[in-house]
Backbone of each chain as ProteinMPNN parsed JSONL, in Angstrom:
{"seq_chain_A": "MRNRLKVLRAERNWSQADLAEKLDVSRQSVNAIETGKYDPSLPLAFKIAAVFGLPIEQIFSADDAAQAAE", "coords_chain_A": {"N_chain_A": [[-34.856, 14.089, -66.283], [-34.044, 10.828, -65.642], [-33.263, 8.353, -62.81], [-31.863, 5.62, -61.162], [-31.406, 5.355, -58.285], [-32.818, 4.659, -56.211], [-33.384, 1.727, -56.477], [-30.815, 0.827, -56.506], [-29.892, 1.59, -54.209], [-31.735, -0.173, -52.856], [-30.749, -2.248, -53.408], [-28.422, -2.867, -52.438], [-29.007, -2.342, -49.568], [-29.41, 0.112, -48.342], [-30.728, 2.675, -46.539], [-31.496, 6.19, -47.295], [-30.654, 7.944, -45.424], [-28.178, 6.705, -45.052], [-27.117, 7.153, -47.863], [-26.824, 9.461, -48.225], [-25.086, 9.805, -45.673], [-22.764, 8.895, -46.782], [-22.488, 10.156, -49.494], [-22.092, 12.85, -48.695], [-24.107, 14.952, -47.866], [-27.556, 16.041, -47.642], [-30.486, 14.209, -45.997], [-32.641, 14.915, -47.331], [-31.851, 15.906, -49.529], [-30.856, 13.391, -50.932], [-33.293, 12.198, -51.381], [-34.865, 14.253, -52.811], [-33.393, 14.101, -55.041], [-33.655, 11.159, -55.684], [-36.365, 11.454, -56.569], [-36.885, 12.32, -58.555], [-37.1, 15.534, -58.417], [-34.635, 17.167, -57.964], [-32.08, 17.539, -59.994], [-28.8, 16.515, -59.997], [-25.715, 17.926, -59.643], [-22.751, 17.638, -62.052], [-20.504, 16.865, -60.202], [-21.437, 16.345, -58.312], [-23.114, 13.718, -59.234], [-21.297, 12.418, -60.636], [-19.769, 11.734, -57.871], [-21.785, 10.121, -56.796], [-21.907, 8.016, -58.737], [-19.248, 6.654, -57.82], [-19.635, 5.651, -55.34], [-21.582, 3.889, -56.226], [-19.901, 2.232, -57.606], [-20.809, 2.253, -60.178], [-20.603, 3.105, -63.558], [-21.979, 6.188, -64.81], [-23.81, 6.476, -66.762], [-25.293, 4.37, -66.364], [-26.486, 4.939, -63.896], [-28.378, 6.916, -64.57], [-30.314, 8.558, -66.849], [-31.771, 10.538, -69.361], [-34.794, 11.981, -70.053], [-36.014, 11.388, -72.657], [-34.177, 9.448, -73.632], [-34.817, 7.061, -72.18], [-37.356, 6.825, -72.353], [-37.195, 6.059, -75.366], [-36.062, 3.746, -74.773], [-37.828, 2.086, -73.536]], "CA_chain_A": [[-33.831, 12.956, -66.038], [-34.315, 9.558, -64.475], [-32.401, 7.544, -62.324], [-32.031, 3.919, -60.569], [-30.962, 5.629, -57.348], [-33.655, 3.773, -55.096], [-33.271, 0.279, -56.987], [-29.241, 0.533, -56.455], [-30.147, 1.527, -52.658], [-32.432, -1.155, -52.178], [-30.196, -3.788, -53.651], [-27.542, -2.576, -51.351], [-29.952, -2.624, -48.341], [-29.271, 1.225, -47.717], [-31.012, 3.847, -46.399], [-31.367, 7.491, -47.633], [-29.514, 8.3, -44.627], [-26.695, 6.093, -45.091], [-26.455, 7.373, -49.242], [-26.298, 10.788, -47.681], [-24.182, 9.776, -45.275], [-21.756, 8.197, -47.901], [-21.901, 11.55, -50.201], [-21.87, 14.092, -47.507], [-25.14, 15.682, -48.538], [-28.98, 15.622, -46.758], [-31.305, 12.773, -46.964], [-33.636, 15.811, -48.664], [-31.365, 16.26, -51.09], [-31.193, 12.714, -51.651], [-34.84, 12.097, -51.653], [-34.853, 15.14, -53.811], [-32.613, 13.452, -56.406], [-34.432, 9.986, -56.307], [-38.285, 11.39, -56.841], [-36.162, 13.598, -59.944], [-37.243, 17.023, -57.91], [-33.562, 17.647, -58.395], [-31.43, 16.687, -60.708], [-27.801, 16.475, -59.137], [-24.306, 18.849, -60.99], [-22.229, 16.78, -62.69], [-19.199, 16.396, -59.4], [-22.08, 15.211, -57.247], [-23.25, 13.054, -59.902], [-19.832, 11.62, -60.357], [-19.252, 11.056, -56.583], [-22.56, 9.121, -56.929], [-21.373, 6.805, -59.553], [-18.337, 5.833, -57.617], [-20.455, 5.522, -54.316], [-22.288, 2.824, -56.562], [-18.967, 1.72, -58.424], [-21.156, 2.195, -61.525], [-20.588, 4.065, -64.567], [-22.774, 7.095, -64.588], [-24.673, 6.13, -67.643], [-26.101, 3.17, -65.576], [-27.338, 5.347, -62.95], [-28.915, 8.45, -64.787], [-30.615, 8.786, -67.902], [-32.023, 11.699, -70.113], [-35.867, 11.433, -69.626], [-36.34, 10.874, -73.757], [-33.646, 8.385, -73.954], [-35.61, 5.813, -71.162], [-38.734, 6.349, -73.34], [-36.943, 5.301, -76.028], [-35.499, 2.498, -74.45], [-39.178, 1.417, -73.352]], "C_chain_A": [[-34.274, 12.397, -64.938], [-33.18, 8.901, -63.703], [-32.643, 6.5, -61.711], [-31.524, 4.139, -58.958], [-31.636, 4.45, -56.129], [-33.614, 2.554, -55.326], [-31.906, 0.325, -56.719], [-28.993, 0.251, -54.96], [-30.595, 0.729, -52.251], [-31.7, -2.395, -52.302], [-29.026, -4.106, -52.839], [-27.991, -2.506, -49.638], [-29.344, -1.253, -47.41], [-29.957, 2.109, -47.574], [-31.11, 5.274, -46.741], [-30.435, 8.182, -47.056], [-28.288, 7.965, -44.892], [-26.29, 6.129, -46.438], [-26.214, 8.884, -48.513], [-25.495, 11.034, -46.876], [-22.487, 9.964, -46.116], [-21.498, 9.46, -48.918], [-22.102, 12.729, -49.544], [-23.034, 15.435, -48.052], [-26.374, 15.187, -47.271], [-29.516, 14.793, -47.005], [-32.455, 13.455, -47.292], [-33.3, 15.711, -49.545], [-31.332, 14.977, -51.774], [-32.686, 12.172, -51.908], [-35.359, 13.285, -52.659], [-34.737, 14.49, -55.173], [-33.179, 12.738, -57.203], [-35.844, 10.104, -57.051], [-38.014, 12.709, -57.787], [-36.985, 15.209, -59.163], [-35.844, 17.807, -58.132], [-32.702, 17.107, -59.024], [-29.511, 17.486, -60.085], [-26.604, 17.387, -60.27], [-23.809, 17.665, -61.131], [-20.885, 16.108, -61.337], [-20.179, 15.688, -58.738], [-22.495, 13.724, -58.051], [-21.911, 11.507, -60.088], [-19.673, 10.63, -58.965], [-20.161, 9.989, -56.247], [-22.473, 7.682, -57.289], [-20.214, 6.096, -58.63], [-18.576, 5.607, -55.867], [-21.011, 4.003, -54.888], [-21.387, 1.696, -56.865], [-20.078, 1.374, -59.789], [-20.553, 3.161, -62.569], [-21.896, 5.12, -64.528], [-23.843, 6.849, -65.077], [-25.501, 4.949, -66.922], [-27.08, 3.646, -64.364], [-28.306, 6.449, -63.306], [-29.071, 8.275, -66.014], [-31.512, 9.898, -68.324], [-33.683, 11.109, -70.279], [-36.561, 10.577, -71.294], [-35.363, 9.897, -73.766], [-34.316, 7.145, -73.084], [-36.633, 5.748, -71.598], [-38.191, 5.819, -74.714], [-36.601, 3.936, -75.94], [-36.968, 1.455, -74.297], [-39.584, 0.863, -74.595]], "O_chain_A": [[-34.681, 12.828, -63.859], [-32.061, 9.04, -64.196], [-33.85, 6.277, -61.619], [-31.241, 3.108, -58.349], [-31.021, 3.656, -55.418], [-33.828, 1.919, -54.293], [-31.709, -0.889, -56.676], [-28.345, -0.661, -54.447], [-30.182, 0.437, -51.128], [-31.864, -3.387, -51.592], [-28.645, -5.243, -52.562], [-27.201, -2.635, -48.702], [-28.939, -1.326, -46.25], [-30.036, 2.735, -48.631], [-30.272, 5.705, -45.948], [-29.578, 8.864, -47.619], [-27.367, 8.778, -44.974], [-25.313, 5.432, -46.714], [-25.032, 9.197, -48.376], [-24.953, 12.139, -46.883], [-21.553, 10.762, -46.042], [-20.327, 9.763, -49.147], [-22.315, 13.702, -50.267], [-22.743, 16.546, -48.495], [-26.245, 14.366, -46.363], [-29.359, 14.289, -48.116], [-33.418, 12.744, -47.58], [-33.994, 15.458, -50.529], [-31.637, 14.969, -52.967], [-32.892, 11.679, -53.017], [-36.391, 13.045, -53.285], [-35.559, 14.358, -56.079], [-33.402, 12.857, -58.408], [-36.362, 9.293, -57.819], [-38.649, 13.764, -57.807], [-37.447, 15.905, -60.067], [-35.888, 18.993, -58.457], [-32.422, 15.975, -58.631], [-29.234, 18.667, -59.875], [-26.729, 17.418, -61.494], [-24.232, 16.687, -60.515], [-20.394, 14.996, -61.53], [-19.982, 14.494, -58.509], [-22.2, 12.667, -57.495], [-21.802, 10.315, -59.799], [-19.528, 9.411, -58.88], [-19.763, 9.027, -55.589], [-22.743, 6.645, -56.684], [-20.233, 4.867, -58.688], [-17.569, 5.395, -55.191], [-20.917, 3.024, -54.149], [-21.672, 0.525, -56.615], [-20.076, 0.255, -60.301], [-19.939, 4.113, -62.086], [-22.925, 4.589, -64.11], [-24.874, 6.868, -64.404], [-26.676, 4.923, -67.29], [-28.077, 3.059, -63.945], [-29.026, 6.907, -62.418], [-28.087, 7.817, -66.594], [-32.173, 10.271, -67.355], [-33.857, 9.932, -70.594], [-37.291, 9.586, -71.295], [-36.054, 8.929, -74.087], [-34.17, 6.077, -73.676], [-37.206, 4.671, -71.431], [-38.951, 4.99, -75.213], [-36.789, 3.096, -76.821], [-37.111, 0.352, -74.824], [-40.658, 0.268, -74.683]]}, "seq_chain_B": "MTASASKSPRRRRKAFAMAAMLASLGIYLGVMVFAGGAPWLIWVVLFAALLIAVFASLWVASLDEAALQAHYVAWYWGGSAGVVLSMLIYVLAMLQPGAFQQAVAMFGPAADAQLGFGAGVLLGLVPAVLGYKIWWVVLWLRRG", "coords_chain_B": {"N_chain_B": [[-23.846, 1.122, -41.501], [-25.179, 3.84, -39.678], [-26.565, 7.054, -40.392], [-27.054, 8.575, -38.402], [-25.54, 7.735, -36.392], [-23.217, 8.849, -36.703], [-22.039, 12.331, -37.194], [-21.044, 14.053, -39.997], [-18.618, 16.215, -41.159], [-19.172, 18.425, -42.567], [-22.138, 18.389, -41.327], [-21.329, 18.661, -38.861], [-20.48, 21.536, -39.129], [-22.444, 23.209, -40.168], [-24.272, 22.705, -38.478], [-22.835, 24.197, -35.766], [-22.493, 26.487, -37.128], [-25.139, 27.44, -37.602], [-25.904, 27.658, -34.844], [-24.512, 29.497, -33.809], [-25.289, 31.976, -35.043], [-28.115, 32.077, -34.582], [-27.472, 32.893, -31.824], [-25.936, 34.846, -32.01], [-27.905, 36.882, -32.664], [-30.035, 36.446, -30.968], [-28.371, 37.872, -28.791], [-28.299, 40.451, -30.467], [-30.665, 41.017, -30.556], [-31.67, 40.667, -27.588], [-29.867, 43.086, -26.429], [-31.173, 45.371, -27.899], [-33.631, 45.206, -26.564], [-33.103, 45.738, -24.275], [-30.973, 47.422, -23.349], [-32.005, 50.009, -24.904], [-31.551, 52.767, -26.377], [-28.879, 53.705, -24.853], [-26.225, 55.133, -25.347], [-23.397, 53.752, -26.074], [-24.887, 51.126, -28.026], [-24.867, 51.665, -30.028], [-22.36, 50.35, -31.085], [-22.271, 48.061, -30.098], [-24.715, 46.853, -31.341], [-23.529, 46.963, -34.042], [-21.542, 45.148, -33.792], [-22.465, 42.779, -33.339], [-24.148, 42.549, -35.556], [-22.27, 42.151, -37.479], [-21.202, 39.643, -36.525], [-23.511, 38.029, -37.058], [-23.698, 38.157, -39.692], [-21.049, 36.739, -40.504], [-21.612, 34.367, -39.586], [-23.506, 33.652, -41.102], [-22.646, 33.269, -42.879], [-21.009, 30.906, -42.974], [-22.986, 29.379, -42.374], [-24.4, 28.659, -44.779], [-22.008, 28.349, -46.382], [-21.677, 25.891, -45.841], [-24.123, 24.285, -46.301], [-25.626, 22.012, -48.565], [-25.372, 20.848, -52.084], [-28.216, 20.808, -53.249], [-29.644, 21.534, -51.181], [-29.021, 24.252, -50.941], [-29.88, 25.074, -53.704], [-32.555, 25.185, -53.022], [-32.831, 27.702, -51.514], [-32.086, 29.41, -52.901], [-34.113, 29.325, -54.994], [-36.391, 29.62, -53.499], [-35.447, 32.416, -52.235], [-35.583, 33.687, -54.938], [-38.416, 33.674, -55.619], [-40.116, 33.556, -53.322], [-39.064, 36.018, -52.346], [-39.345, 37.768, -54.374], [-42.125, 37.558, -54.568], [-42.836, 39.021, -52.212], [-41.746, 41.564, -52.069], [-43.546, 42.155, -54.243], [-46.21, 42.21, -52.533], [-45.366, 44.193, -51.302], [-45.29, 46.179, -52.769], [-47.855, 46.617, -53.307], [-49.298, 46.887, -50.733], [-47.986, 49.275, -50.315], [-48.962, 50.901, -52.707], [-52.025, 50.946, -51.992], [-51.631, 51.999, -49.585], [-50.977, 54.764, -50.328], [-53.434, 55.016, -51.248], [-55.15, 55.31, -49.355], [-54.104, 57.435, -47.666], [-55.157, 58.311, -44.669], [-56.246, 56.032, -43.182], [-53.549, 54.38, -43.418], [-51.72, 56.21, -41.779], [-52.91, 56.124, -39.224], [-52.566, 53.162, -38.946], [-49.694, 53.171, -38.657], [-49.669, 55.145, -36.561], [-50.257, 53.989, -34.341], [-47.81, 52.558, -33.377], [-46.584, 54.981, -32.331], [-45.701, 58.828, -32.689], [-46.876, 59.554, -35.592], [-45.768, 61.208, -37.186], [-43.064, 61.371, -36.581], [-40.003, 61.282, -37.919], [-37.957, 59.714, -37.926], [-39.304, 56.952, -37.513], [-41.085, 56.631, -39.196], [-39.268, 56.28, -41.482], [-38.158, 53.656, -40.667], [-40.483, 52.466, -40.302], [-40.764, 52.283, -43.235], [-38.642, 50.281, -44.431], [-39.137, 48.251, -42.941], [-41.441, 47.689, -44.486], [-40.635, 47.168, -46.783], [-38.561, 44.874, -46.205], [-39.728, 43.184, -44.528], [-42.091, 41.184, -45.906], [-40.791, 40.69, -48.13], [-38.777, 38.82, -46.706], [-40.279, 37.181, -45.435], [-42.036, 36.116, -47.181], [-39.876, 34.801, -48.648], [-39.184, 32.657, -46.834], [-41.431, 31.243, -46.336], [-42.095, 30.152, -48.896], [-39.3, 28.692, -49.356], [-39.944, 26.76, -46.745], [-42.308, 25.066, -47.914], [-40.919, 24.423, -50.372], [-38.985, 22.486, -49.49], [-40.649, 20.74, -47.535], [-42.182, 19.364, -49.834], [-39.952, 18.02, -51.004], [-39.586, 16.225, -49.119]], "CA_chain_B": [[-23.993, 2.226, -40.85], [-26.302, 4.891, -39.816], [-26.294, 8.224, -40.559], [-27.492, 9.394, -37.053], [-24.529, 7.633, -35.625], [-21.945, 10.235, -36.352], [-22.175, 13.657, -37.822], [-20.036, 14.55, -41.087], [-17.766, 17.451, -40.693], [-20.556, 19.433, -43.108], [-23.35, 18.782, -40.525], [-21.094, 19.714, -37.576], [-20.187, 23.1, -39.705], [-23.842, 23.921, -40.308], [-25.048, 22.928, -36.981], [-22.324, 25.331, -35.371], [-22.893, 28.046, -37.85], [-26.624, 27.839, -37.521], [-26.049, 27.866, -33.362], [-23.883, 30.767, -33.914], [-25.956, 32.754, -35.868], [-29.126, 32.223, -33.659], [-26.955, 33.155, -30.635], [-25.673, 36.271, -31.97], [-29.343, 37.331, -32.596], [-30.439, 36.661, -29.479], [-27.49, 39.151, -28.453], [-28.727, 41.707, -30.961], [-32.52, 41.646, -29.839], [-31.782, 41.211, -26.34], [-29.154, 44.637, -26.505], [-31.46, 46.065, -28.144], [-34.531, 45.346, -25.99], [-33.359, 46.479, -22.474], [-30.142, 48.786, -23.591], [-32.346, 50.71, -25.896], [-31.036, 54.284, -26.244], [-27.635, 54.047, -24.658], [-25.07, 55.647, -26.382], [-22.782, 52.657, -26.778], [-25.559, 50.609, -28.029], [-24.5, 51.579, -31.933], [-21.136, 49.731, -31.171], [-22.956, 46.513, -30.196], [-25.489, 46.412, -32.694], [-22.78, 46.723, -35.243], [-20.759, 44.147, -33.965], [-23.682, 41.717, -33.505], [-24.498, 42.282, -37.005], [-21.007, 41.436, -38.103], [-21.216, 38.44, -35.938], [-24.321, 37.355, -37.572], [-22.837, 38.264, -41.236], [-20.295, 35.762, -40.339], [-22.099, 33.214, -38.731], [-24.427, 32.996, -41.907], [-21.927, 33.054, -44.657], [-20.507, 29.737, -42.649], [-23.466, 28.383, -42.573], [-24.401, 29.332, -46.449], [-21.437, 27.689, -47.182], [-22.145, 24.459, -45.435], [-24.951, 23.794, -47.366], [-25.145, 21.234, -49.896], [-26.069, 21.808, -53.618], [-29.838, 20.892, -53.493], [-30.204, 22.577, -50.119], [-28.473, 26.006, -51.664], [-30.82, 25.357, -54.717], [-33.74, 25.626, -52.573], [-32.573, 28.735, -51.054], [-31.767, 30.125, -54.361], [-35.178, 29.376, -56.137], [-37.388, 30.515, -52.545], [-35.528, 33.897, -52.369], [-36.177, 34.317, -56.211], [-39.833, 33.55, -56.072], [-40.825, 34.199, -51.99], [-38.744, 36.897, -52.042], [-39.937, 38.685, -55.268], [-43.735, 37.922, -54.418], [-42.673, 39.45, -51.063], [-41.594, 42.534, -52.889], [-44.917, 42.895, -54.847], [-46.442, 42.313, -51.812], [-44.973, 45.707, -50.302], [-45.81, 47.393, -53.379], [-49.37, 46.565, -53.1], [-49.37, 47.684, -49.731], [-47.905, 51.16, -50.775], [-50.473, 51.444, -53.383], [-52.963, 50.868, -50.863], [-51.509, 53.294, -48.693], [-51.359, 56.018, -51.289], [-55.29, 55.49, -51.747], [-55.939, 55.299, -48.265], [-53.377, 57.942, -46.748], [-55.825, 58.131, -43.459], [-56.387, 54.452, -42.629], [-51.965, 54.021, -43.274], [-51.057, 57.008, -40.747], [-53.884, 55.582, -37.977], [-51.812, 52.288, -38.65], [-48.309, 53.82, -37.844], [-49.655, 55.992, -35.117], [-49.883, 52.899, -33.184], [-46.315, 52.253, -32.695], [-45.899, 55.792, -32.131], [-46.434, 60.049, -33.268], [-47.27, 59.392, -36.896], [-45.18, 62.549, -38.27], [-41.743, 60.838, -36.406], [-39.065, 60.977, -39.403], [-37.388, 58.201, -37.535], [-40.607, 55.749, -37.372], [-41.834, 56.765, -40.988], [-37.794, 55.761, -42.157], [-38.347, 52.196, -39.876], [-41.798, 51.463, -41.532], [-40.504, 51.569, -44.737], [-37.757, 49.499, -44.247], [-39.773, 46.981, -42.672], [-42.719, 47.18, -45.094], [-39.718, 46.439, -48.195], [-37.982, 43.907, -45.55], [-40.8, 41.515, -43.951], [-42.768, 40.687, -46.788], [-39.937, 39.923, -48.698], [-38.046, 37.508, -45.726], [-41.733, 36.182, -44.889], [-42.206, 35.24, -48.74], [-38.757, 33.507, -49.0], [-39.108, 31.544, -45.676], [-42.78, 30.406, -46.474], [-41.687, 29.324, -50.075], [-38.618, 27.502, -48.556], [-40.302, 25.491, -46.234], [-43.163, 24.516, -49.278], [-40.173, 23.582, -51.232], [-38.17, 21.295, -48.521], [-41.546, 19.62, -47.514], [-42.007, 18.741, -50.747], [-38.969, 17.111, -51.208], [-39.631, 15.164, -48.055]], "C_chain_B": [[-25.047, 3.242, -41.251], [-26.317, 6.405, -39.761], [-26.236, 9.328, -39.119], [-25.966, 8.877, -36.217], [-23.298, 8.474, -35.499], [-22.077, 11.181, -37.604], [-21.083, 14.061, -38.553], [-19.649, 15.828, -40.618], [-19.13, 18.618, -41.527], [-21.584, 19.657, -41.932], [-22.596, 19.213, -39.543], [-20.854, 21.303, -37.857], [-21.322, 23.819, -39.707], [-24.674, 23.858, -39.081], [-24.327, 24.273, -35.951], [-22.629, 26.327, -35.918], [-24.443, 28.534, -37.129], [-27.018, 28.371, -35.882], [-25.875, 29.34, -33.018], [-24.388, 31.935, -34.115], [-27.294, 33.189, -34.765], [-28.767, 33.044, -32.57], [-26.773, 34.682, -30.685], [-26.927, 37.431, -32.354], [-29.956, 37.704, -31.87], [-29.696, 37.661, -29.088], [-28.046, 40.499, -29.003], [-30.114, 42.319, -30.529], [-32.542, 41.946, -28.538], [-30.904, 42.625, -25.66], [-30.192, 45.547, -26.613], [-33.229, 46.233, -27.15], [-34.112, 46.149, -24.602], [-31.829, 47.132, -22.445], [-30.764, 49.937, -24.274], [-32.522, 52.542, -25.559], [-29.831, 54.818, -25.477], [-26.898, 53.951, -25.565], [-23.834, 54.527, -27.057], [-23.278, 51.3, -27.366], [-24.818, 50.345, -29.62], [-23.581, 50.39, -32.135], [-21.63, 47.988, -31.199], [-23.621, 45.773, -30.747], [-24.752, 45.681, -34.062], [-21.766, 45.247, -35.271], [-21.406, 42.74, -33.6], [-24.114, 41.627, -34.859], [-23.452, 41.433, -37.883], [-21.012, 40.16, -37.64], [-22.074, 37.457, -36.636], [-24.281, 37.251, -39.338], [-22.345, 37.213, -41.27], [-20.474, 34.494, -40.258], [-23.023, 32.53, -40.086], [-23.753, 32.946, -43.152], [-21.162, 31.685, -43.804], [-21.497, 28.678, -43.032], [-24.059, 28.22, -44.185], [-23.563, 28.035, -47.075], [-21.191, 25.949, -46.76], [-22.983, 23.498, -45.921], [-24.822, 23.129, -48.559], [-26.5, 21.7, -50.723], [-27.695, 21.851, -53.491], [-30.479, 21.537, -52.24], [-30.677, 24.332, -50.252], [-29.59, 25.929, -52.883], [-32.304, 26.23, -54.175], [-33.764, 26.823, -52.027], [-32.954, 29.95, -51.809], [-33.162, 30.276, -54.829], [-36.369, 30.097, -54.759], [-37.094, 31.686, -52.432], [-35.983, 34.489, -53.79], [-37.852, 34.727, -56.001], [-40.298, 34.29, -54.451], [-40.502, 35.52, -52.249], [-39.56, 38.4, -53.029], [-41.652, 38.511, -55.137], [-44.229, 38.82, -52.82], [-42.572, 40.95, -51.155], [-43.25, 43.091, -53.307], [-45.746, 43.119, -53.947], [-46.88, 44.118, -51.071], [-45.293, 46.739, -51.275], [-46.943, 47.66, -53.586], [-49.898, 47.43, -51.821], [-49.11, 49.034, -49.742], [-48.794, 52.004, -51.33], [-51.443, 52.0, -52.507], [-52.577, 52.23, -49.88], [-51.459, 54.436, -48.967], [-52.666, 56.366, -50.821], [-55.471, 56.225, -50.505], [-55.189, 55.874, -46.921], [-53.746, 57.987, -44.646], [-55.577, 57.228, -42.549], [-54.193, 54.142, -42.837], [-51.482, 54.794, -42.212], [-52.101, 56.232, -39.501], [-52.897, 54.445, -37.551], [-50.356, 52.196, -37.687], [-48.764, 54.196, -36.411], [-49.817, 55.122, -34.157], [-48.874, 52.311, -32.536], [-45.831, 53.432, -32.06], [-46.275, 57.229, -32.801], [-46.2, 59.41, -35.038], [-46.096, 60.389, -37.786], [-43.466, 62.317, -37.95], [-41.045, 60.731, -37.982], [-38.501, 59.229, -38.967], [-38.067, 56.506, -37.767], [-40.668, 55.649, -38.808], [-40.367, 55.917, -41.742], [-38.498, 54.092, -42.046], [-39.123, 51.904, -40.28], [-41.682, 51.174, -42.546], [-39.601, 50.774, -45.119], [-38.176, 48.129, -43.856], [-40.957, 46.692, -43.62], [-41.664, 46.938, -46.721], [-39.277, 45.266, -47.587], [-38.688, 42.765, -45.519], [-41.361, 40.98, -44.757], [-41.865, 40.055, -47.728], [-39.305, 38.591, -48.178], [-39.212, 36.444, -45.48], [-41.961, 35.024, -46.153], [-41.198, 34.197, -48.959], [-38.986, 32.388, -47.924], [-40.14, 30.463, -45.952], [-42.383, 29.594, -47.886], [-40.803, 28.052, -49.86], [-38.878, 26.281, -48.08], [-41.094, 24.644, -47.147], [-42.238, 23.674, -49.815], [-39.449, 22.24, -50.497], [-39.169, 20.565, -48.192], [-41.841, 18.91, -48.364], [-41.188, 17.947, -50.943], [-38.519, 16.222, -50.271], [-38.489, 15.119, -46.911]], "O_chain_B": [[-25.588, 3.511, -42.324], [-25.927, 6.838, -38.677], [-25.644, 10.387, -38.908], [-25.381, 9.678, -35.488], [-22.597, 8.712, -34.516], [-22.196, 10.807, -38.771], [-20.1, 14.445, -37.92], [-20.285, 16.454, -39.772], [-19.812, 19.437, -40.91], [-21.894, 20.787, -41.555], [-23.008, 20.28, -39.09], [-21.003, 22.166, -36.992], [-21.318, 24.982, -39.304], [-25.523, 24.67, -38.714], [-25.032, 25.155, -35.462], [-23.101, 27.23, -35.227], [-24.761, 29.51, -36.45], [-27.943, 29.125, -35.58], [-26.564, 30.116, -32.356], [-24.027, 32.917, -33.465], [-27.446, 34.301, -34.26], [-29.569, 33.916, -32.235], [-27.182, 35.53, -29.892], [-26.772, 38.651, -32.296], [-30.466, 38.82, -31.764], [-30.392, 38.668, -28.959], [-28.244, 41.48, -28.286], [-30.522, 43.453, -30.279], [-33.082, 42.95, -28.073], [-31.229, 43.125, -24.583], [-30.342, 46.431, -25.77], [-33.849, 47.296, -27.143], [-34.781, 47.021, -24.048], [-31.469, 47.379, -21.294], [-30.075, 50.957, -24.274], [-33.26, 53.225, -24.849], [-29.63, 56.028, -25.364], [-26.782, 53.073, -26.42], [-23.473, 54.503, -28.234], [-22.5, 50.346, -27.353], [-24.404, 49.319, -30.161], [-23.77, 49.554, -33.019], [-21.414, 47.08, -32.001], [-23.531, 44.549, -30.854], [-24.988, 44.687, -34.749], [-21.387, 44.553, -36.214], [-20.743, 41.703, -33.617], [-24.457, 40.521, -35.277], [-23.626, 40.483, -38.645], [-20.772, 39.359, -38.543], [-21.695, 36.308, -36.862], [-24.789, 36.363, -40.022], [-22.918, 36.397, -41.992], [-19.742, 33.614, -40.709], [-23.249, 31.325, -40.203], [-24.226, 32.638, -44.245], [-20.263, 31.464, -44.616], [-21.306, 27.623, -43.637], [-23.906, 27.045, -44.52], [-23.955, 27.131, -47.812], [-20.602, 25.08, -47.404], [-22.791, 22.285, -46.003], [-24.087, 23.497, -49.476], [-27.584, 22.26, -50.559], [-28.317, 22.902, -53.639], [-31.623, 21.992, -52.235], [-31.602, 25.106, -50.007], [-30.255, 26.963, -52.953], [-32.88, 27.245, -54.568], [-34.921, 27.24, -51.972], [-33.661, 30.938, -51.61], [-33.476, 31.435, -55.098], [-37.116, 31.02, -55.082], [-38.054, 32.456, -52.457], [-36.62, 35.539, -53.876], [-38.358, 35.832, -56.195], [-40.762, 35.43, -54.418], [-41.436, 36.307, -52.405], [-40.06, 39.461, -52.656], [-42.372, 39.377, -55.634], [-45.347, 39.137, -52.413], [-43.254, 41.621, -50.381], [-43.9, 44.038, -52.865], [-46.335, 44.187, -54.109], [-47.836, 44.779, -50.664], [-45.534, 47.904, -50.958], [-47.276, 48.767, -54.01], [-50.682, 48.379, -51.861], [-49.866, 49.878, -49.262], [-49.277, 53.087, -51.001], [-51.665, 53.193, -52.298], [-53.276, 53.209, -49.619], [-51.794, 55.293, -48.15], [-53.06, 57.391, -50.264], [-55.829, 57.401, -50.432], [-55.275, 55.455, -45.767], [-52.972, 57.792, -43.709], [-54.969, 57.343, -41.485], [-53.778, 53.463, -41.898], [-50.704, 54.156, -41.504], [-51.325, 55.62, -38.768], [-52.395, 54.397, -36.428], [-50.026, 51.595, -36.665], [-48.352, 53.698, -35.363], [-49.507, 55.478, -33.02], [-48.91, 51.709, -31.463], [-44.861, 53.329, -31.309], [-47.216, 57.096, -33.583], [-45.164, 58.836, -35.371], [-45.728, 60.147, -38.935], [-42.618, 62.819, -38.689], [-41.552, 60.183, -38.961], [-38.619, 58.117, -39.481], [-37.568, 55.415, -38.043], [-40.326, 54.67, -39.47], [-40.561, 54.977, -42.513], [-39.111, 53.483, -42.923], [-38.966, 50.855, -40.904], [-42.171, 50.172, -43.067], [-39.676, 50.449, -46.304], [-37.707, 47.085, -44.308], [-41.464, 45.571, -43.599], [-42.25, 46.494, -47.708], [-39.507, 44.301, -48.316], [-38.515, 41.71, -46.128], [-41.282, 39.779, -44.499], [-42.128, 38.923, -48.133], [-39.24, 37.547, -48.828], [-39.1, 35.224, -45.365], [-42.031, 33.795, -46.178], [-41.428, 33.046, -49.33], [-38.946, 31.212, -48.286], [-39.97, 29.246, -45.882], [-42.397, 28.364, -47.849], [-41.134, 26.877, -50.021], [-38.488, 25.179, -48.465], [-40.699, 23.485, -47.27], [-42.413, 22.456, -49.86], [-39.439, 21.125, -51.019], [-38.907, 19.393, -48.463], [-41.89, 17.713, -48.081], [-41.662, 16.825, -51.119], [-37.482, 15.562, -50.339], [-38.523, 14.252, -46.039]]}, "name": "protein", "num_of_chains": 2, "seq": "MRNRLKVLRAERNWSQADLAEKLDVSRQSVNAIETGKYDPSLPLAFKIAAVFGLPIEQIFSADDAAQAAEMTASASKSPRRRRKAFAMAAMLASLGIYLGVMVFAGGAPWLIWVVLFAALLIAVFASLWVASLDEAALQAHYVAWYWGGSAGVVLSMLIYVLAMLQPGAFQQAVAMFGPAADAQLGFGAGVLLGLVPAVLGYKIWWVVLWLRRG"}
């Protein structure tokens, strides 16, 4: 699973800790999601989408979908 | 907004549960050390164990999903590796019973049934818990 969390966070000038606070998770969890070491559950993915005000598919994409788009 | 400015309710619950769990553990160990053998000790130990279980449950409930998953993975792989280590020590002890009895005798009479039972429980528990904690620390450090 790929995601654009780091880019979206940078656009809003948010630190990992800021995003963690908004999502009510630990900063380590945000880092784990950003770096692809942990794939969030569907409820957390929806929460992330709500925080950024974007549909889920604009934040997360399957590895093969991302490769096909390249 | 910075995360350090105010703690979320989940983080406050986590901090409280962790502190209470450690305090219960401290009471448990303190009583064991300073009141060993007293007849009322069993009730204090049982009560402390109950407190530890309650606060440990609160602590687990306060973890976010990525942290919980890290603990599950660490317990599965680290704990399983610890159990394998226990089995290895057991097999080695069977092959070299003299050396094992000498090692146990350092802590008391080797023929003591209570000591033997305690050593058996610790042999099963300590490597599994150590394996779990080591695995969790490595996993969590890798996540940054």
